[in-house]
N, C-alpha and C positions, 0 to 999 in steps of 0.2 A: 409653158415653155422653159421658164426659169428652173422650175422643179426637175424637169427632165434632164436639163444640162447639169444640175447639181447631182442628180442621181448617177448620171454617166461619169461625171468626175470622181464621185465617191467610189464607184465600182472600179474604175481605172486604178484609183490609189490603193484599194483593197487588194487588187491583183498585183500591183507592184510590191506591196508589203508582204504578200503571201510568198512571192518569188524570192524576195529579200531574205526572209527567214528560212526558206527552203534551201538556199544557197549554203547557208551555215549548217543545215542538217546534212546536206550532201557532203560537205567538207568533213564532218565528223565521221560520216559512213566511210569515206575514203581513208581517214586516219586509222580507224578501227581495223579496216581490212588490212593495212599495212602492219599495225601491230600484231595482228593475228598470225600473219604470215611469218614475221620474225620470231614469234614465240614458238611456232611449230618447227621452224628450221633450226633455231637455236637448240631446242630440246632435243631434236634428232641427232645434230651434230656433237653436242657437248653433254648430252644426257642430263641437261639441267635447264630449268625455265627461270630467267632472272626477273620475270614479271609476275608479281603476285595478284595484282588487281588493276583493272582499267575502268574509269567511269568518264562520262561526258555530260556536258550540259550546254544549253543555249541560255544566255541572258534573257530575262523576260522584258517585255516592252517597258514596263515600269522602271526597271533598273537601268535600262538603256536611257530612258528620259531623264532620270535623275543625274546620270553621268553627263548628259548633253548639257543640262542646266549648270552643273558643277564646273565644267570645263568651258562653259560659255561657247558652245559650238553652234553653227548654223543648224537649225532644225530640218535638215534635208538628208535624204538616205545617202547621197553621195559623201556628205560630210561626215555622217555617221560610219559609213563603211571604211573610210579612209583613216578616221582618227580614233575610232573605239576598236581596238585590235583584239580584245578578249571576249567578243560576243559568243563565239564558239570556244569552249574550253575543253581540254582533255587532261585528266589527272592519271598518271601511271605510278602505281606504287610497287617498288622494287624491294627485294630481300635485303640487298647490302649496298652500301655507298658506291662501291666500285660498279655494281650493276647499272646505277643511274648513268654513269658516263658511258658505259657500254651501249645502252639503249639509246642515249643521246647520239652517239657517234653512228650507230646503225641508221637512225632516222635522218641524220644530217648528210649520210652518204647517198640518200635516195635522189636520183637526178632530177625528179620532177618537184621536189620540194625546195622552195626558195627560203633560206634562213634570213630573217629580218633582223632579229636581235636575240642575244643570249645573256641572260642574268643568272650568275652563279651565286646564289645566297647560301651555298654549302661552304664554298672558299671564303665568302664573306657574309656571314649571317646579318640579317637585319638587326637593328638595335634591341628589339624585343625578344631576340633569340630565334626567330623564324629561319628555318633552313629549307631550301628546295632549289632545284634547277629549272629555270623558266626559259622555254623557247618560244618565240613568236616567229610564226612561219607563214608562208603563203603557199597554198595548195590549189592546183587547178581542178575545177569541176566542169564537166561538159553538159550543158543544157541543150534543149532542142534547136535552139537558134544561135547559141554563142557559148564561148568558153569564158569562165571567170576564174580569177585567182583570188581565193578567199582567205583573209586573215584568220589565223587559228592560234591560240595559246596553249602550249603543252607544259604542264607542271609534272615534274619527275622527282619523286621522293621516296624515302624508305618508309617502312611501316611505322618506325617510331616517330619520324618527322611528321607523318600524316596524323598519328594519333595526337601528338601535342598541337598541331595546327587546328585540328577539328575541335578539341576541347577548348583551346584558346578562343576560337571563334564563338563557341557557346557561351563562354564566360562573358565575352564582351557584348554578345548579341543584344540589340536594343538598348544598350547602355550608352547614352549620349553625353555623359558627363565625364570630368576627368577622373580617370582610374587612380585609386589610391596607390601611392609609391610602393607600399609594401607587397601589393598584389603584383604590380609589374616586376618587382624583384624576384618574387617567387616563381613567376611564370618563366622569367629568363633563366632562373636556376633550374627549373624543370627541363627547359630546352637544352641546357648544358648537360644534364643527366641523360637525356635522351640521346644526345650526340656521343657521349661516353659509351653508352649501351650499344649503339651502331658500331663503334670502333672495336669493342670487346667481341661482339658477334662476329665481326668480320675477321678478326684474329683467329677465332675458333674455326671459322669456315676454311681458311687458308690452311690451317694445321690438318684438317680432315682431308683437304684436296691433296695435299703432300702424301699422306698415308694412302690415299686411294690411287695416286700415280705409282706408288711403289709396290702395288699388288701385282702378282704375276699373271693372274688370269686376265685375259683380254676379251672384250665384248665381241671381237670378231669371230671367236670360237662358239659364239652362241648358235644353238640349233634352231635358228629362225629362218623363215623363207627368204628374207633379204640376205642373211649371212650365207645361206647355201648358195644363193645366186652369186654372191660375191666370190665364193670359193670356186664355183664352176667357171666363172668369167676369167679368175686368175689362172686356173689350170689350162684353159683354152690359149690364153695369152702366153703362157709359158711354153706350151707345145709348139706354137707358131715360132717363137723365138728360136727354139732348138732345131726346127725344120730349116729355118733360114741360115 
C-alpha cells in the first residue's frame, strides 16, 4: 500500500514538473511568434530587417537547482517560478545599437506583455565591459484548464556585443578561480573596441540611409502585384473624389 502511494505521489510530481517546463516552452513559442511577426512587418514597411538572429533556451533542471541553493530559496515550484525569472530565455541579435531600442520598444508596446524590469547594460555597461539590453517580462500562455503568466528574460544585443559575450563566457567557462587582472583588463578593452565598432558601423549605416532617401526612384513605382493594386485603388479613390 505504501509503495502504491509513493508511486502515485511520484507520478503526480512528474506531471506537475512536466507542465512546469511546458509553460516555459509555450512562453518561448509565444515570444518567437511575436518576433517573427515584427520582423516581417518591419521588413515590409521599411525594406529592412533589424533582427539578425533569434535563439531561445530553457534552463536545465540542474542549473535551476544550483540557483535555488545559491539563493537559498524554498525548493518548491511556486518559489522557483516566482524568484527565478530567467528560466525561459530569448536572445535577439540586432544589426545596430539603435535597432536594439527599436525592437525593445516594439515588444514593450504589445498589450499582452507585462514589463517587469528593464536593465540597460548598453547605457551603463557592467564592470567587465558586458553590454546588452535585458527585459524581464511576463507573457500569458493558455493551457487546457488555466491561463498562466510566465516570466521570460529577453536579451537584446548587437552582433559585436554577442560575439564578445560568447567568447568571454568560453574563456571563463569552468574556471572557478580568480581570473588574473591582465586578462580582465584585456577583455574589458576588447569590449570597448567592440562598442566602438558598433558606433562606427551605425554612423556608416546612417550615411547610407541618407543617400538612399535622396534617391528619386520610389518603390511605389515597382511593377509588382502589390504596387499595381495600390495604383488601381489610388485611381478609384481619385475618381470618386472627382465625382463628388
